[in-house]
ROGU-928321 format. One record per residue (C-alpha): y, x, z. Coordinates in steps of 0.25 Angstrom, whole numbers, padded with zeros to 4 digits, always signed. Layout:
! residues N
YXZ/...
END
This chain:
! residues 846
+0287+0061-0075/+0273+0063-0068/+0270+0053-0058/+0269+0064-0047/+0284+0065-0047/+0284+0050-0039/+0277+0055-0027/+0286+0053-0015/+0290+0066-0007/+0290+0063+0009/+0300+0070+0016/+0304+0069+0032/+0318+0069+0037/+0323+0074+0051/+0320+0061+0056/+0306+0060+0051/+0308+0049+0042/+0298+0049+0031/+0303+0047+0017/+0298+0049+0003/+0307+0054-0009/+0304+0051-0024/+0301+0065-0034/+0308+0064-0047/+0319+0053-0051/+0316+0039-0049/+0312+0031-0060/+0322+0020-0065/+0318+0007-0070/+0322+0004-0086/+0325-0011-0082/+0328-0015-0069/+0336-0027-0062/+0337-0028-0047/+0332-0041-0039/+0327-0044-0026/+0312-0041-0029/+0309-0031-0040/+0299-0032-0051/+0292-0019-0057/+0290-0017-0073/+0283-0007-0080/+0284-0007-0095/+0284+0002-0106/+0297+0002-0113/+0293+0014-0121/+0281+0017-0127/+0280+0032-0126/+0289+0044-0121/+0293+0057-0127/+0286+0069-0123/+0293+0080-0117/+0287+0095-0115/+0288+0098-0101/+0292+0112-0096/+0288+0112-0083/+0300+0118-0079/+0308+0104-0073/+0303+0091-0070/+0300+0083-0082/+0309+0072-0088/+0305+0058-0087/+0299+0051-0099/+0307+0050-0111/+0302+0036-0115/+0302+0033-0130/+0298+0021-0140/+0303+0009-0134/+0294-0002-0133/+0299-0017-0136/+0287-0023-0130/+0289-0016-0116/+0303-0023-0117/+0296-0037-0119/+0288-0035-0107/+0300-0031-0100/+0308-0044-0105/+0296-0052-0100/+0297-0046-0086/+0312-0049-0086/+0310-0063-0092/+0301-0067-0080/+0310-0060-0068/+0322-0068-0075/+0313-0081-0075/+0309-0079-0061/+0325-0076-0057/+0329-0088-0062/+0318-0096-0057/+0321-0105-0044/+0305-0107-0042/+0300-0092-0041/+0306-0081-0031/+0319-0091-0029/+0330-0082-0023/+0324-0069-0027/+0328-0060-0041/+0317-0051-0048/+0322-0039-0052/+0314-0028-0060/+0312-0014-0063/+0306-0010-0076/+0301+0003-0080/+0298+0010-0092/+0284+0018-0093/+0285+0022-0107/+0270+0022-0108/+0268+0033-0099/+0258+0031-0087/+0264+0041-0077/+0278+0033-0080/+0271+0021-0076/+0265+0025-0064/+0280+0032-0061/+0287+0018-0063/+0278+0010-0055/+0279+0019-0042/+0293+0019-0044/+0292+0002-0043/+0283+0003-0032/+0291+0013-0022/+0305+0008-0027/+0309+0020-0034/+0318+0026-0021/+0321+0039-0022/+0317+0039-0006/+0310+0031+0002/+0305+0030+0015/+0289+0032+0020/+0287+0019+0026/+0276+0009+0026/+0286-0001+0018/+0285+0000+0003/+0296+0005-0004/+0308-0005-0005/+0309-0004-0020/+0296-0006-0024/+0293-0018-0033/+0283-0030-0030/+0275-0029-0042/+0276-0021-0056/+0274-0028-0069/+0268-0019-0081/+0263-0010-0084/+0260-0014-0099/+0246-0006-0103/+0233-0003-0094/+0233+0011-0092/+0247+0011-0086/+0243+0001-0078/+0232+0008-0073/+0240+0020-0069/+0251+0011-0062/+0241+0002-0055/+0232+0015-0048/+0246+0018-0043/+0252+0006-0038/+0238+0000-0033/+0238+0006-0019/+0254+0002-0016/+0249-0013-0021/+0261-0015-0030/+0257-0026-0039/+0258-0022-0055/+0256-0034-0065/+0254-0030-0080/+0255-0040-0092/+0249-0029-0102/+0238-0021-0094/+0224-0026-0098/+0214-0016-0095/+0202-0021-0086/+0202-0009-0077/+0215-0015-0073/+0207-0026-0066/+0201-0017-0055/+0207-0021-0043/+0202-0009-0035/+0210+0002-0044/+0223-0006-0048/+0224-0017-0035/+0239-0020-0038/+0237-0023-0055/+0238-0037-0060/+0241-0041-0074/+0244-0054-0082/+0236-0050-0094/+0221-0051-0095/+0212-0039-0092/+0204-0033-0104/+0192-0035-0097/+0194-0050-0103/+0200-0045-0116/+0188-0037-0118/+0177-0047-0115/+0186-0056-0124/+0186-0047-0135/+0171-0043-0134/+0167-0058-0135/+0175-0061-0147/+0170-0050-0155/+0155-0056-0151/+0162-0069-0156/+0164-0064-0170/+0150-0058-0171/+0156-0043-0171/+0145-0034-0164/+0149-0020-0170/+0164-0018-0167/+0173-0006-0166/+0184-0003-0153/+0197+0006-0153/+0202+0005-0138/+0216+0010-0133/+0211+0023-0126/+0218+0020-0113/+0213+0010-0101/+0216-0003-0109/+0207+0001-0120/+0197+0008-0114/+0193-0002-0104/+0195-0013-0112/+0186-0008-0122/+0176-0004-0110/+0175-0019-0107/+0175-0024-0121/+0162-0015-0124/+0155-0019-0110/+0157-0034-0115/+0154-0031-0130/+0141-0025-0126/+0137-0037-0120/+0140-0046-0131/+0132-0037-0141/+0143-0031-0147/+0144-0015-0150/+0155-0005-0152/+0153+0005-0165/+0164+0013-0159/+0174+0012-0148/+0187+0021-0151/+0198+0025-0141/+0212+0026-0147/+0226+0028-0142/+0240+0029-0149/+0241+0044-0147/+0227+0049-0151/+0228+0060-0160/+0225+0059-0176/+0212+0064-0175/+0208+0054-0164/+0213+0043-0173/+0206+0048-0185/+0192+0048-0176/+0196+0032-0175/+0197+0030-0189/+0184+0038-0193/+0176+0031-0183/+0181+0016-0188/+0179+0020-0202/+0165+0024-0200/+0161+0012-0192/+0155-0002-0196/+0161-0012-0188/+0172-0021-0191/+0178-0024-0179/+0187-0016-0170/+0191-0019-0156/+0205-0014-0154/+0206-0013-0139/+0220-0006-0141/+0235-0007-0137/+0245-0011-0146/+0250+0003-0147/+0237+0008-0150/+0233-0002-0161/+0247+0001-0168/+0243+0016-0169/+0229+0013-0173/+0231+0002-0184/+0240+0012-0189/+0229+0022-0191/+0219+0012-0196/+0230+0008-0206/+0232+0023-0211/+0218+0024-0214/+0215+0010-0219/+0205+0005-0209/+0205-0010-0211/+0196-0022-0211/+0192-0020-0196/+0193-0032-0188/+0202-0029-0176/+0198-0034-0161/+0210-0034-0153/+0215-0034-0139/+0228-0042-0132/+0236-0028-0134/+0237-0027-0149/+0232-0040-0155/+0244-0048-0153/+0253-0037-0155/+0264-0041-0165/+0268-0026-0165/+0253-0022-0169/+0254-0033-0180/+0265-0026-0187/+0262-0012-0183/+0257-0004-0196/+0244-0005-0200/+0243-0019-0194/+0235-0024-0206/+0223-0016-0199/+0222-0026-0189/+0223-0040-0199/+0214-0049-0192/+0212-0044-0179/+0208-0053-0166/+0210-0050-0153/+0215-0056-0139/+0228-0057-0135/+0235-0063-0123/+0236-0078-0124/+0249-0083-0129/+0260-0084-0121/+0275-0090-0121/+0286-0088-0109/+0297-0097-0112/+0310-0089-0114/+0303-0075-0115/+0307-0073-0128/+0321-0076-0128/+0322-0069-0116/+0314-0057-0122/+0324-0055-0134/+0336-0055-0124/+0335-0041-0120/+0351-0039-0117/+0349-0041-0101/+0339-0029-0102/+0353-0021-0104/+0355-0023-0089/+0344-0019-0084/+0340-0007-0091/+0352-0002-0101/+0345+0010-0106/+0332+0004-0110/+0339-0009-0115/+0348+0001-0124/+0336+0007-0128/+0329-0005-0132/+0341-0011-0140/+0342+0002-0147/+0328+0002-0152/+0328-0014-0155/+0341-0013-0165/+0340+0002-0169/+0353+0005-0163/+0359+0014-0154/+0370+0012-0144/+0384+0020-0144/+0380+0027-0131/+0368+0032-0135/+0367+0047-0143/+0364+0046-0157/+0349+0050-0159/+0353+0054-0174/+0348+0041-0180/+0358+0032-0187/+0358+0020-0178/+0368+0009-0177/+0375+0007-0163/+0370-0004-0156/+0381-0015-0151/+0371-0022-0140/+0373-0035-0149/+0362-0034-0158/+0354-0046-0159/+0340-0044-0154/+0334-0056-0161/+0338-0051-0175/+0329-0039-0175/+0313-0040-0176/+0305-0030-0169/+0294-0029-0158/+0304-0036-0147/+0304-0048-0155/+0289-0050-0154/+0284-0060-0145/+0270-0058-0149/+0266-0052-0133/+0271-0064-0127/+0259-0065-0120/+0260-0051-0113/+0276-0055-0110/+0271-0067-0103/+0261-0056-0096/+0274-0050-0091/+0280-0063-0087/+0268-0068-0080/+0266-0055-0071/+0281-0057-0068/+0279-0070-0063/+0267-0067-0055/+0274-0056-0046/+0286-0066-0045/+0276-0078-0040/+0269-0067-0031/+0282-0065-0024/+0287-0079-0023/+0274-0081-0015/+0275-0068-0006/+0291-0072-0004/+0287-0086+0000/+0297-0091-0010/+0303-0105-0007/+0316-0110-0013/+0320-0095-0011/+0314-0082-0009/+0318-0070+0000/+0322-0059-0005/+0313-0050+0002/+0300-0048-0003/+0287-0044+0005/+0285-0031+0000/+0270-0028+0002/+0265-0026-0012/+0251-0029-0007/+0255-0043-0004/+0261-0045-0018/+0250-0040-0023/+0241-0049-0017/+0250-0061-0019/+0251-0058-0033/+0236-0057-0036/+0235-0071-0032/+0247-0076-0038/+0245-0089-0047/+0256-0097-0055/+0259-0103-0068/+0270-0099-0078/+0280-0107-0084/+0272-0108-0096/+0261-0113-0088/+0251-0101-0088/+0244-0098-0075/+0245-0084-0071/+0236-0077-0060/+0228-0065-0057/+0213-0064-0055/+0206-0055-0045/+0208-0042-0053/+0223-0047-0056/+0221-0051-0069/+0226-0065-0075/+0217-0073-0083/+0210-0069-0096/+0215-0076-0109/+0217-0072-0122/+0221-0077-0135/+0213-0072-0148/+0222-0067-0158/+0219-0066-0174/+0228-0058-0182/+0231-0065-0195/+0241-0062-0206/+0253-0071-0210/+0257-0073-0224/+0270-0063-0220/+0259-0052-0217/+0262-0053-0203/+0251-0056-0192/+0249-0068-0185/+0243-0068-0171/+0233-0080-0172/+0226-0085-0159/+0212-0089-0162/+0205-0091-0149/+0207-0087-0134/+0199-0080-0125/+0199-0085-0109/+0190-0077-0099/+0191-0088-0089/+0181-0097-0097/+0167-0095-0097/+0162-0084-0106/+0158-0092-0118/+0171-0098-0119/+0181-0088-0117/+0181-0084-0131/+0187-0096-0139/+0190-0095-0154/+0198-0106-0161/+0192-0111-0174/+0204-0102-0184/+0204-0094-0196/+0203-0080-0192/+0210-0067-0199/+0200-0056-0199/+0202-0041-0203/+0206-0040-0218/+0211-0055-0218/+0197-0059-0218/+0193-0073-0215/+0178-0070-0211/+0173-0063-0198/+0171-0049-0200/+0157-0044-0197/+0156-0032-0188/+0141-0029-0184/+0133-0016-0184/+0121-0023-0189/+0121-0038-0195/+0115-0049-0188/+0099-0050-0189/+0095-0062-0195/+0084-0072-0191/+0070-0065-0191/+0075-0051-0187/+0078-0043-0175/+0088-0032-0172/+0084-0018-0170/+0093-0008-0165/+0097+0003-0173/+0094+0017-0166/+0107+0023-0160/+0116+0011-0162/+0122+0000-0154/+0114-0012-0153/+0123-0020-0162/+0116-0011-0173/+0104-0014-0177/+0093-0018-0187/+0088-0032-0191/+0071-0030-0192/+0065-0043-0196/+0054-0049-0187/+0040-0044-0187/+0030-0053-0193/+0028-0065-0182/+0041-0064-0175/+0054-0070-0178/+0068-0069-0173/+0076-0083-0175/+0089-0078-0170/+0100-0068-0176/+0101-0054-0170/+0087-0056-0163/+0083-0043-0156/+0068-0048-0156/+0059-0055-0164/+0051-0065-0156/+0035-0067-0159/+0031-0080-0165/+0021-0088-0158/+0006-0084-0161/+0006-0097-0171/+0018-0093-0178/+0023-0084-0187/+0036-0080-0192/+0041-0083-0206/+0046-0074-0216/+0060-0073-0211/+0055-0071-0196/+0065-0081-0191/+0055-0092-0186/+0040-0093-0181/+0033-0103-0191/+0019-0108-0187/+0009-0099-0193/+0000-0105-0205/-0014-0109-0200/-0025-0105-0208/-0039-0111-0208/-0049-0114-0220/-0045-0127-0225/-0052-0137-0234/-0040-0137-0243/-0040-0122-0246/-0047-0115-0259/-0055-0108-0249/-0059-0120-0240/-0061-0130-0251/-0071-0120-0258/-0079-0119-0245/-0078-0134-0243/-0082-0136-0258/-0094-0127-0256/-0099-0132-0244/-0099-0145-0248/-0106-0140-0262/-0118-0134-0253/-0120-0146-0244/-0121-0154-0258/-0130-0145-0264/-0138-0145-0251/-0138-0161-0252/-0142-0161-0265/-0153-0152-0263/-0158-0159-0251/-0157-0172-0261/-0166-0165-0271/-0175-0161-0260/-0176-0176-0256/-0179-0181-0269/-0190-0170-0272/-0195-0172-0256/-0210-0173-0260/-0210-0161-0270/-0219-0150-0266/-0206-0141-0266/-0199-0149-0257/-0210-0152-0248/-0213-0136-0247/-0210-0130-0234/-0206-0141-0226/-0196-0150-0234/-0190-0155-0221/-0184-0141-0217/-0180-0141-0232/-0171-0154-0229/-0167-0148-0217/-0163-0136-0222/-0155-0142-0233/-0147-0151-0221/-0144-0140-0213/-0138-0133-0226/-0129-0145-0229/-0126-0144-0215/-0122-0129-0217/-0114-0131-0229/-0106-0142-0221/-0104-0135-0209/-0095-0125-0217/-0084-0136-0218/-0083-0135-0204/-0076-0122-0205/-0067-0127-0214/-0053-0134-0209/-0044-0132-0197/-0054-0128-0186/-0055-0138-0174/-0062-0138-0161/-0074-0147-0168/-0074-0139-0181/-0075-0124-0174/-0087-0129-0167/-0093-0136-0178/-0093-0125-0188/-0099-0114-0181/-0110-0122-0174/-0112-0131-0186/-0114-0119-0194/-0123-0113-0183/-0132-0124-0182/-0134-0129-0196/-0137-0113-0201/-0147-0112-0190/-0154-0126-0194/-0152-0121-0210/-0159-0108-0206/-0169-0114-0196/-0173-0123-0208/-0175-0110-0216/-0182-0102-0207/-0192-0114-0205/-0195-0114-0219/-0198-0100-0220/-0207-0101-0208/-0213-0113-0215/-0215-0104-0228/-0222-0094-0220/-0231-0102-0212/-0235-0109-0225/-0239-0097-0230/-0246-0092-0217/-0254-0105-0217/-0261-0103-0229/-0269-0092-0223/-0283-0094-0219/-0283-0101-0204/-0269-0102-0203/-0262-0114-0196/-0247-0110-0195/-0243-0121-0203/-0247-0130-0192/-0238-0122-0182/-0227-0122-0191/-0228-0136-0198/-0214-0145-0201/-0213-0149-0186/-0211-0134-0181/-0202-0130-0193/-0194-0142-0188/-0195-0136-0174/-0191-0122-0178/-0178-0127-0185/-0173-0135-0174/-0177-0125-0163/-0169-0113-0171/-0158-0123-0173/-0157-0128-0159/-0155-0114-0155/-0142-0113-0162/-0138-0127-0157/-0140-0121-0143/-0131-0108-0147/-0120-0118-0153/-0120-0127-0141/-0119-0115-0131/-0107-0109-0140/-0100-0122-0140/-0101-0124-0126/-0098-0111-0122/-0086-0107-0130/-0084-0116-0143/-0078-0111-0156/-0063-0117-0155/-0052-0118-0165/-0043-0105-0165/-0029-0100-0170/-0032-0086-0176/-0018-0079-0174/-0024-0064-0176/-0028-0064-0192/-0016-0067-0198/-0002-0066-0193/+0004-0079-0200/-0007-0088-0199/-0015-0094-0190/-0031-0094-0192/-0036-0107-0189/-0050-0104-0184/-0063-0107-0176/-0064-0097-0164/-0078-0095-0161/-0076-0097-0146/-0089-0088-0143/-0093-0077-0152/-0105-0076-0146/-0108-0091-0150/-0105-0089-0165/-0111-0076-0166/-0125-0082-0159/-0124-0094-0169/-0123-0085-0181/-0133-0075-0175/-0144-0085-0175/-0141-0090-0189/-0143-0076-0191/-0156-0074-0184/-0163-0086-0190/-0157-0082-0204/-0163-0067-0202/-0176-0073-0197/-0177-0083-0209/-0174-0072-0218/-0186-0063-0213/-0196-0074-0213/-0191-0079-0226/-0193-0064-0232/-0207-0063-0226/-0210-0076-0234/-0205-0073-0247/-0216-0066-0254/-0227-0078-0249/-0235-0082-0261/-0229-0096-0266/-0224-0102-0277/-0212-0105-0270/-0210-0097-0259/-0197-0103-0251/-0197-0090-0243/-0190-0083-0253/-0179-0092-0255/-0177-0092-0241/-0177-0077-0240/-0166-0078-0251/-0158-0089-0243/-0159-0081-0230/-0154-0067-0237/-0142-0075-0242/-0141-0081-0229/-0139-0068-0220/-0133-0061-0231/-0121-0071-0230/-0121-0071-0215/-0120-0056-0214/-0109-0055-0222/-0103-0067-0217/-0102-0059-0202/-0092-0048-0208/-0085-0057-0217/-0082-0067-0206/-0077-0057-0197/-0067-0051-0206/-0062-0063-0213/-0049-0067-0209/-0044-0082-0205/-0050-0093-0213/-0059-0084-0222/-0068-0081-0210/-0071-0096-0210/-0072-0096-0225/-0082-0084-0223/-0091-0091-0215/-0091-0104-0223/-0095-0096-0234/-0106-0089-0227/-0111-0104-0223/-0111-0109-0236/-0116-0096-0243/-0128-0095-0234/-0130-0111-0235/-0130-0110-0250/-0140-0098-0250/-0150-0107-0242/-0148-0118-0250/-0148-0110-0264/-0161-0102-0260/-0169-0112-0253/-0167-0125-0260/-0162-0122-0274/-0174-0115-0278/-0182-0129-0275/-0172-0137-0282/-0172-0130-0293/-0188-0133-0294/-0187-0147-0290/-0176-0149-0300/-0179-0139-0312/-0194-0137-0311/-0201-0148-0305/-0213-0143-0312/-0214-0132-0300/-0213-0142-0289/-0226-0144-0287/-0236-0143-0275/-0244-0134-0283/-0233-0124-0288/-0228-0124-0273/-0243-0120-0268/-0246-0110-0279/-0245-0096-0275/-0240-0083-0282/-0243-0070-0277/
END
């Protein structure tokens, strides 16, 4: 019957009295009992109705309800139990008897709205249009069972402010007090359930999951909240599929194909118990096993789902259930259904016939061969879903809803020892008091509503574990309490869990595996953020956490190890005495110094011989001394650079080499002057005697000393960590400080060497039996060649090799001077003493 038939039509009598008359037949309650105050109840005693084709020629017939629903009978029994307790109580509503009107909506939204209007307008066939509410209206409605009917009913009765308290409607949307101002409930909102599910998925490390939801307000709104929270927690959904038990085979096949092609191993089942029963049968038909199911309170603790066809599909499921509850005496009362015979004879008859599979004699035969009911059958001797008490927490919700209304009425009526038989009929007053009610049940459970009309959100965490007989046991493995701080809301006990396929290992469901240390995540193009590749960190970068999204650059003095998970201090490199190259250069330096000392010793022993005395023996000894310093100064280039070694190495090298070349230059000038002095009338030797030779040497050396002092004062060399040449090494070297100072020192040495070479070259053919200028020319040629080669080699050599090149240049040029100038003289002194005579030295050759 469409809701439009519920409209009241105004008519006016001759006396102008305004009245309303009901269109259509009045709705009769399925269960009814009179009382001083009547409470309304809306349940689906039948789960469906028979479809009738309408001819549009006459008024549609009332719904023909089919498929008796034992669960609704249990809800109704819970309401009756609470009412009976209150009526027998002397503390709550003393002197007042509560009655009830319970309607069957058969799962129809339209019928739910129709019976709700019947409850709030009294269901009279005519009513006076006055400002007073209808005399037969109920103070509150208990029900409806699911979210979508609750939304429809609450939208209609909201403007009338009649409270409706639901025991099983969980949609978070019903917390909207603007749209549903008179709705309250004794079951937590799905807002908290969705958050709890997301936290639980995160706890087990599942970041890649699928979801199937009931295609109604319950499933769609609950899944929307879950996706929002899951996204914040880094969880991705591979798919989110809507499903309803009446879907076509093609739609069901689409779901099956999607899941077969998926890679996630965890499925969030935000489904009603009826949809789940149909879905697992479909899964069983296609043998879709091995998935870890995460369930909601609608089916996770439903014993009928646990014995439904294909229940093995849900093996190892975990999920949230309304907290376990116990109501003393409810089980016994529920199984004693005979009192229903007095309040709803027709419904009781149908219940009895369905429960025992018999038929009363006054009913017509249906063609089936059924036994006759006697009415004395024992309900305790049969086993069906009516005996199942697994939904005791939901029965408790119905019980609490009735008591909440009763406590509200007790306050409004100002009950003491007795209550007035009249009730303040303003629904808005009842609603406001009901929102603020707070009491404890006889079991000690505190009942109250928050500002959204919701109770405190607490859930048991349930795990399906198989028993030896093959049945399923709902094992409580933890608790979720939304009133606690967020990091303490989810608590899991240290129990052994059973997972899908009866496994004891937590299943893995990720799009991409954990990125290990030393790698970073790179998102895969076109995929959710949970799908990524693990890329090794680049050289010099590390990641020391798993699933890192970035790699961190090491400090310049550190470098990444092979695993790229830790920065290690870079290896420091410098020319050391202990390494082979450093040892060879050290030995060469000391050898050169020893050879020079040996030559000096030979010269000293034969200092009175002509070959030593010729050409200023004083300069020869000074040259040998400077050569010894040249050999030894190369040692300052070996070892770890320090402030003093950096300043000493270049300045010592520069000064000793200038001293050395100055001596060579003095000797060259002495040779030239000696031969020029033999010309008639020449007195050159008077002006370039030994004293002036010493002045020349000191003057040239002093200039270099000044250059070095200016360099050291202005911007001296200093130890420097070179991080550029090698990525994984630190080159310890001496920075030049002022490049101008360095190249000025080298340039000055080169200038003197070039001058010396030119003068020696000019004197090479002077007639003499022993012309020293020839040997000086060779030595300067070697010196210039070495240092001309040194410059490009020095610039292009990395790290310690540049230091080795400089040492090699110093040693090579020093050995060149030593060998070219002094070895020939030593040869004559030691091996050809007959040539070491003044006569031989003075003889001239053309």
